[in-house]
N, C-alpha and C positions, 0 to 999 in steps of 0.2 A: 705632505706636499711633494708632487712628484719632482724629481730632479734628474736632469739628463748629465751622463759623465761621458767624457771621451778619452780614449786610452791610446796614447802614441806609442809604438814600439819602436825601438831602433834596433837595427839588426847590422851586425859587425861581419865585414867580408873579408876574406882570407886573400891575402896576396900570395902568389909563388915566391918561395925563398923569405919570407918575411918572419920566419918563426923565431929567429934570434932577438930581433927588435921587439917582438911582442913577448918572448920570455922574458926580456931585460926589462923591458916597460912592468909587466907584472911583478918581478922579483923586487924591482925598486919601488914600487907602490906598496907591495908587501912589507918591505922593512920600514920603509921612511914614512907610509901612509900611516901607521899607528902612532908614530912618534910624534907628527904633526898634525893628528887628527883635530878638527874642529867642529863645534856643532852646526853642520848646515842642512839637517834635515829635520824639519819640524812638522808636527802632524797634530791637526786639531779636529775638532768634530763634537757633535751633539747627538745623544742617544736619546730617543723621545718616544712618547707612545702616541700615537694617533688613533682617533675614535674608530676609522674603520679602513680596511683595505680594499683596494679595487680587485674585483672578483679575477682570479688565474685566469689567463686567456683574454681578458677584456682590455689589456694594456694599450693594445693598438686597435684602432676601429677604423674599418674601410667602408666607404659609402660609394655605392656605383650609381650614379644618376641615369646610366642607360643612354638611350639616344634622345636628344633633345631637339626640338625643331625651331630655328631661328624666328620663324613667323610667329610661334607662340611668344616668345620674349618680345618682338616689336609690338603684338598687341596687348600683353598684360605685364611686360616689364620685369616680371620674375616668375619662377616656378613656384610650385606647392612645395612647402616644407615636406622633406623626407625625413621620418622619424628614426633615431637611434636613441639608445638607452646607454647610460652609465651606472654600471651596477657595484654597489659598494657591499662588502660581507663584513662579519665579525664587527659589527658596528656596536661599540660600546659607549652608551650615553653619559656615563660618569666621566668620560674624556672630552665630550664635546656634543653639543645639541644641534648644531647647524653646519652647513658645508655651502661655500660660495664657489663657483667655477671660473676659472679664467682661461678663456682660448687664447693663444699666442702663436703670432705668425706675423708675415709680411702683407701690411694693408693695401688694399688698391688704391691707388692715386686718386682716381674719379669716384671711389665710394668708400671714403674713410669708415672704417668700423668693418669692413668686409674683407675677406682673405683674396688675395692676389694670386692669380694662377702661377704655376711653376714655370719659369723661362722656357722649358722643355714643350711646353702645349704648344699645339698648333692652332687653337681657338683663341680669338682675341675680343676684347671688349665687353667681357663678363668678368663676374665675382661671385664668390661663394659667401653667404651670410649664414648666421646662426641665430636661432630663437628658440623662446620656450614653445612647449605644445600650444599655448594660448597666443602666441605672436607676439610676445614681448621679444624685442632685438635683445640680442647678447654680443654686444660690440667686441670685435678684437681687441687684446691686448688691456681689456677693463674688467673687474670683478663683476660677475653677473650678480643676481639676486640671491638672498639667502635660501637655501633648502633646509627645511627639518629633517633631521636624521630619524629613523626608527631602529629600534633596538633589534639587532640581530643584522638584518639586511636592509637596503636603501637601494630605490631605483630611481634614477634622474632621467626624465625625458627631456630630449633636446630635439630639435629639427635643424637640418641643413638645408638651403636652397641656392638655386643659381639666378642672379639679377644682372639683367644688362646694365652697362655702363649707359648714361643719360645720353652723351654724345653719340656713342654707337647705335643707340635707338634711334635718335633723330636724324641720323645721317643713314640710317640703315647699312651700316657697316661691320655688323656682328662677323668675326671671321670663324669660319666652320673647321672642325676637326676635334681630335681626341685633345682633352685636357686632364690635369692633374694639380692638386694644391696639398700642402702640408701645414697641419696646424698642431700644436701640442696642446694639451689641457694640465691645469695644475688645480688642485683642490686646498683650499683654506678651510681650516676647521675652526668653529668658535665654540 
């Protein structure tokens, strides 16, 4: 399963004339710190073997929907699906036979299960959906169907599409402009 980690760095700033205080503090910590040390750092984890790895370079997927015409959305409610692939390599079927995908992100309030646009987007009244190549929905924040793994490498096809919000379509108020959205995906092997 893919996990995100954030590392926060803390930088110390030097003040003019503060050398004595810092030196004294370090000396105090050096002498008394060892004598009064307590266990205040605990680390935990699990080392696991996963059946497959994401093909190097495929950790980030970018889709460009290009120029969309609002009139098309008023007429059809959504665009055709734009295909992309999740490529898995080094698949070992002794460790797992299937995988399910979960796309995670902020859901659109008008279209639950579809991805909301980033706040910085100029466009309004649309959302982004995910589906299988056969048109089966892959709702956001829910595990999708199980895909069989192939020994060696496995390619999972997915499609993304843009859909107009029902109210924006009915009132013809889709806002034009650039848009972006971010989702993450996680893989669950069985």
